[in-house]
C-alpha positions in Angstrom: 19.3 11.8 42.5 21.2 10.1 39.6 18.5 8.8 37.2 20.6 4.8 37.4 19.4 4.7 40.5 15.8 4.8 40.0 13.3 2.9 40.4 10.8 2.1 37.7 8.3 3.6 39.2 10.7 7.2 39.1 12.0 6.8 35.2 10.5 4.9 32.5 12.5 3.1 30.1 12.4 5.1 26.9 14.1 7.8 29.5 16.6 5.5 30.4 17.6 4.7 26.7 17.2 8.5 26.0 20.3 9.4 29.0 22.4 6.7 27.6 22.4 8.7 24.4 22.6 11.6 25.8 25.7 10.8 28.1 27.5 8.9 25.2 26.9 5.3 27.0 25.1 3.7 24.4 26.3 2.1 21.4 24.1 2.9 19.0 23.1 5.8 17.0 20.1 8.3 18.0 18.0 10.5 15.8 14.4 12.5 16.3 12.7 12.8 13.3 9.6 14.4 11.8 8.0 13.5 8.7 5.3 15.2 6.7 3.6 14.9 3.7 4.3 18.7 2.1 3.0 20.2 -1.7 5.0 20.3 -4.7 5.4 24.3 -3.8 6.6 23.2 -0.6 9.3 21.0 -1.9 10.3 23.5 -4.3 10.9 26.5 -1.7 12.6 23.6 0.7 14.9 23.4 -2.9 15.4 26.7 -3.6 16.0 27.5 0.5 19.1 24.7 -0.2 20.1 25.7 -2.9 20.9 29.7 -1.7 22.3 27.8 1.2 24.7 26.4 -1.3 23.8 22.6 0.1 24.5 20.1 -2.6 22.0 17.6 -3.3 22.1 13.9 -3.8 19.6 11.7 -5.6 19.1 8.8 -4.0 16.9 5.6 -5.5 16.0 3.1 -2.5 14.3 0.5 -1.9 13.7 -1.4 1.4 13.1 -4.9 1.9 11.6 -5.1 5.3 12.3 -8.5 7.1 10.1 -10.5 9.4 11.3 -10.3 12.8 10.6 -11.6 15.9 13.0 -9.9 17.9 11.7 -7.5 20.8 13.0 -4.0 20.3 15.7 -1.8 22.4 13.5 -1.9 25.8 10.4 -2.7 23.9 9.7 -0.4 21.5 9.1 -1.9 17.8 11.8 -3.4 16.5 13.1 -3.3 12.7 15.0 -5.5 10.0 15.5 -4.5 7.0 18.0 -5.0 3.6 18.3 -1.4 1.6 19.2 -1.5 -2.0 21.2 2.0 -2.3 22.4 3.4 -5.9 23.2 -0.2 -6.4 24.7 -1.0 -2.7 23.3 -2.5 -0.6 23.0 -2.0 3.7 21.3 -4.2 6.6 19.8 -2.0 8.9 18.6 -3.0 12.3 16.6 -0.7 14.5 13.9 0.4 17.1 11.7 2.8 17.2 8.7 4.3 19.7 6.0 5.5 16.7 3.9 7.1 19.8 7.1 9.8 20.6 5.1 13.1 20.3 5.7 15.3 17.3 8.9 13.1 16.5 9.3 9.5 16.6 12.5 8.2 18.0 15.0 5.6 16.5 17.7 3.7 17.6 20.0 1.9 14.6 21.6 -0.7 16.3 23.6 -2.4 13.7 24.4 -1.4 10.2 26.3 -3.9 7.9 26.7 -4.0 4.4 27.1 -7.8 4.5 24.2 -9.6 6.0 26.6 -12.8 7.1 27.8 -10.5 9.4 24.3 -10.5 11.2 24.3 -13.9 10.9 21.0 -14.1 8.8 19.6 -16.8 6.9 17.5 -14.4 4.5 15.9 -17.8 3.5 14.3 -18.1 6.5 13.7 -14.5 7.0 10.7 -13.4 4.4 9.6 -10.2 3.3 6.9 -8.6 4.9 6.6 -5.6 2.7 8.8 -3.5 0.0 9.1 0.2 -0.2 10.5 2.0 -3.2 11.3 5.3 -3.0 13.5 8.5 -5.4 15.2 10.4 -2.6 16.4 14.0 -2.9 19.1 14.0 0.2 20.4 17.3 1.6 22.9 17.5 4.8 21.7 20.7 6.8 24.8 23.3 7.6 24.8 22.1 11.4 25.8 19.0 9.6 23.9 16.1 11.9 20.2 17.0 10.2 19.4 15.2 7.2 16.7 16.8 4.9 14.8 14.2 2.8 12.1 14.9 0.4 10.9 11.4 -0.9 8.4 10.5 -3.6 7.0 6.7 -2.9 5.7 4.1 -4.8 2.0 3.2 -3.8 1.9 6.5 -1.0 0.4 9.4 -2.9 2.4 12.8 -2.7 5.6 14.3 -1.8 7.1 13.4 1.9 9.4 15.5 3.9 11.7 14.1 6.5 13.8 15.4 8.8 15.7 13.3 11.3 18.0 15.0 13.6 21.6 12.7 14.4 21.6 13.6 18.5 25.4 14.0 19.8 26.4 13.2 22.9 25.1 15.3 25.3 22.1 16.4 23.1 18.4 15.3 24.3 15.1 14.6 22.8 13.9 17.8 23.3 16.8 19.8 21.8 16.3 17.2 18.7 12.8 18.1 18.3 14.0 21.9 18.4 16.7 21.9 15.4 13.6 20.0 13.6 11.1 22.8 14.7 13.3 25.2 13.7 14.5 24.3 10.8 10.5 23.6 9.8 9.8 27.1 10.4 12.8 28.5 8.1 11.4 25.8 5.4 7.9 27.7 6.5 6.4 24.2 6.7 3.0 23.7 9.3 3.5 19.7 9.8 1.1 17.6 10.0 3.7 14.5 11.2 3.2 11.2 10.0 3.4 8.6 12.8 4.1 5.6 10.9 6.8 4.4 8.5 6.4 4.0 5.0 6.6 0.3 5.4 3.5 0.6 8.3 1.4 2.3 5.5 1.9 0.3 3.1 1.0 -2.7 5.2 -2.4 -0.7 5.8 -3.1 -0.2 2.5 -2.9 -4.1 1.4 -4.2 -4.9 4.5 -7.4 -2.8 3.9 -7.6 -4.1 -0.3 -8.4 -7.7 1.0 -11.1 -6.5 3.5 
């Protein structure tokens, strides 16, 4: 049966949106993401492997300002709106995310703009709810679709590895997860995936500190 003609009882909303991305019918990018805390020795090993692959590292200093939003995300998943200052450049990003997507979060990047006016935003009416400062080492893996991030984040102790697999047309969630897991195996990393974003972790710690 064609998935478009199945009822809500037969197919959930997340499956619909994944099918749209898989068949190239969506106008947003779809990522499978795995984020895990790693040791300094593990981060050094990842850098060594990337150096052996002759991958070029990019040093990024990023500050993400998360703005208040009441707009629901795609198909009722969590919606995020932020502007990012990265090495002096500004980008506005809107995306939706399922945080409970098993071993890899699923994100849908709806829009990215360099001008907040293109978003129709009035920043004075959009208070910043949390700020995330991080230093990131970025590599693009040899498949040209997997982004490797080594992150150190203010107010969150430790070093973090984040893998983002940008799904190509025709690829599904399971293929993206396999790509990420194969890369974790190559790096000899046993992940303990974080189900939350850096912003959620910082917000939670701020809430607990008030208790």
